[in-house]
C-alpha positions as CSV (number, residue, x, y, z in Angstrom):
1,M,53.7,96.6,141.5
2,S,51.4,93.8,139.4
3,A,49.5,90.9,141.0
4,S,51.5,87.7,140.4
5,P,50.1,83.6,140.0
6,P,50.0,82.4,143.6
7,F,53.1,80.6,144.6
8,H,52.7,77.2,146.0
9,L,55.4,75.8,148.7
10,A,55.1,72.2,150.4
11,F,57.0,72.0,153.7
12,P,57.2,69.2,156.5
13,V,55.0,69.0,159.5
14,R,55.3,66.4,162.2
15,D,51.0,66.3,162.0
16,V,48.2,67.2,160.3
17,E,45.7,68.4,163.1
18,S,48.1,70.8,165.5
19,T,49.1,72.1,161.6
20,R,45.4,72.5,160.9
21,A,45.0,74.2,164.2
22,F,47.7,76.7,164.0
23,Y,47.4,77.7,159.9
24,A,43.4,77.1,159.6
25,G,42.8,78.3,163.5
26,V,45.4,80.6,164.7
27,L,46.2,82.4,161.4
28,G,42.7,82.2,159.6
29,C,43.9,80.2,156.4
30,P,41.1,78.2,154.7
31,V,41.8,74.3,154.3
32,G,41.9,72.8,150.7
33,R,42.5,69.8,149.9
34,E,43.7,66.9,152.4
35,A,44.8,63.3,152.9
36,E,45.9,61.4,156.2
37,R,49.8,62.9,155.8
38,W,49.3,66.3,153.9
39,I,46.8,69.0,154.0
40,D,46.8,72.3,151.5
41,F,46.2,75.8,152.6
42,D,45.1,79.1,151.4
43,F,47.9,80.8,152.6
44,F,47.0,84.7,151.9
45,G,46.1,83.8,148.1
46,H,49.1,81.4,147.9
47,Q,49.0,77.3,148.3
48,L,50.6,76.0,151.0
49,S,51.0,72.0,151.5
50,A,51.7,70.4,154.8
51,H,53.4,67.2,154.2
52,V,54.2,65.0,157.2
53,A,57.8,64.5,157.6
54,E,60.0,62.4,160.0
55,S,61.6,63.4,162.6
56,D,65.1,64.3,161.2
57,V,63.7,66.2,158.4
58,L,61.8,68.4,161.0
59,A,64.9,68.8,163.0
60,S,67.0,70.9,160.6
61,N,64.1,73.7,160.7
62,A,65.5,75.4,163.5
63,V,69.4,76.4,164.1
64,D,71.2,79.0,161.6
65,S,70.4,82.3,161.5
66,N,71.7,85.8,160.8
67,A,72.0,89.0,162.0
68,V,69.5,91.2,160.5
69,D,68.9,95.2,161.6
70,G,69.8,93.5,165.5
71,D,67.4,90.5,165.6
72,D,68.6,86.8,164.8
73,V,66.4,85.9,161.5
74,P,66.1,82.1,161.2
75,V,67.9,81.2,157.8
76,R,65.0,78.5,156.2
77,H,61.9,80.8,156.8
78,F,59.0,81.4,154.5
79,G,56.2,83.9,154.8
80,V,54.0,86.3,153.0
81,V,53.8,90.4,152.4
82,L,50.7,91.9,153.9
83,S,49.0,95.1,153.3
84,M,49.8,97.2,156.3
85,E,46.4,96.9,157.3
86,R,46.0,93.7,157.1
87,W,49.4,93.1,158.9
88,H,48.1,95.1,161.7
89,A,45.0,92.6,162.1
90,L,47.1,89.5,161.9
91,R,49.6,90.8,164.9
92,E,46.4,91.5,166.8
93,R,44.9,87.7,165.8
94,L,48.4,86.1,167.2
95,R,48.9,88.0,170.3
96,A,45.0,87.1,171.2
97,A,45.8,83.6,170.5
98,G,49.1,83.9,172.4
99,A,51.0,83.1,170.2
100,Q,55.0,82.9,171.2
101,F,56.8,85.5,168.6
102,L,60.3,84.3,167.2
103,I,60.7,87.9,167.0
104,E,58.4,90.7,168.1
105,P,56.4,92.8,165.9
106,K,58.3,95.8,165.1
107,V,59.4,98.5,161.9
108,R,62.6,97.5,161.3
109,F,64.9,100.0,158.4
110,V,63.0,102.8,159.4
111,G,63.5,105.9,157.3
112,E,65.5,103.9,155.1
113,V,64.2,102.5,151.1
114,G,63.3,98.7,152.9
115,E,61.0,100.7,155.7
116,Q,59.0,97.3,156.7
117,A,56.7,96.0,159.7
118,T,57.6,92.6,160.5
119,L,56.8,89.9,162.7
120,F,58.5,86.1,163.4
121,V,56.9,82.8,164.6
122,R,57.3,79.2,164.8
123,D,54.2,76.8,163.8
124,P,53.9,73.8,166.1
125,S,56.5,71.3,163.9
126,G,59.2,74.2,163.9
127,N,58.7,76.4,160.9
128,A,59.7,79.9,161.5
129,L,57.3,82.2,159.4
130,E,57.5,85.8,158.7
131,F,54.6,88.2,157.8
132,K,55.4,91.7,156.9
133,A,54.1,94.7,155.4
134,F,56.1,97.6,154.0
135,A,55.5,101.3,154.4
136,D,55.5,102.1,150.5
137,P,54.8,98.6,149.0
138,R,56.0,99.8,145.9
139,K,59.4,100.1,147.1
140,L,59.2,96.0,148.1
141,F,62.2,95.1,145.2
142,Q,63.7,98.9,145.2
143,S,67.4,98.5,146.0
144,S,69.0,100.8,148.4
145,S,72.2,101.4,146.2
146,P,72.6,104.3,144.0
C-alpha cells in the first residue's frame, strides 16, 4: 500500500465548541484554522473541516443503515483506517472518555480477506464515524471474489 495524499472532508455540525471538545478533546485531533462558523482538524493526517449548518441539514444524519456482518451500519459515515496498535489505543481512549459506541468495538469478517477491527461512534452533531484496522493492511482493497 503506497502513501496517499491527505483527503479533505467538509461536514455539517451544530456548533464549533462541542465539535472542538469531541474531535480535539476526545479523539485527540489537533486543531487547524478556525473561524466563528467552522473549524479544521488534523484527522489522523487528513483535513476535516467542520462547518456549522442549519438543523434541517443535520437531521439527515441519523436514520438509514445497511446490515453488515450482523450490525446496522449507518449509510452516511466517515472515518479512517488505522494501524491495529493505533486502533486499540483509540478504542481505549474512547472508553476512558465514556464514549457511547454506536457499534461496539469488534473484529468482523474473521478469517476472511477483509478481517478488520471496527467501531462506530457519533460526534455531538450526530455524524457517524467508523474507525477500523485490518489484520493484514495489504488486504484493504483486496476482493474476496476469485
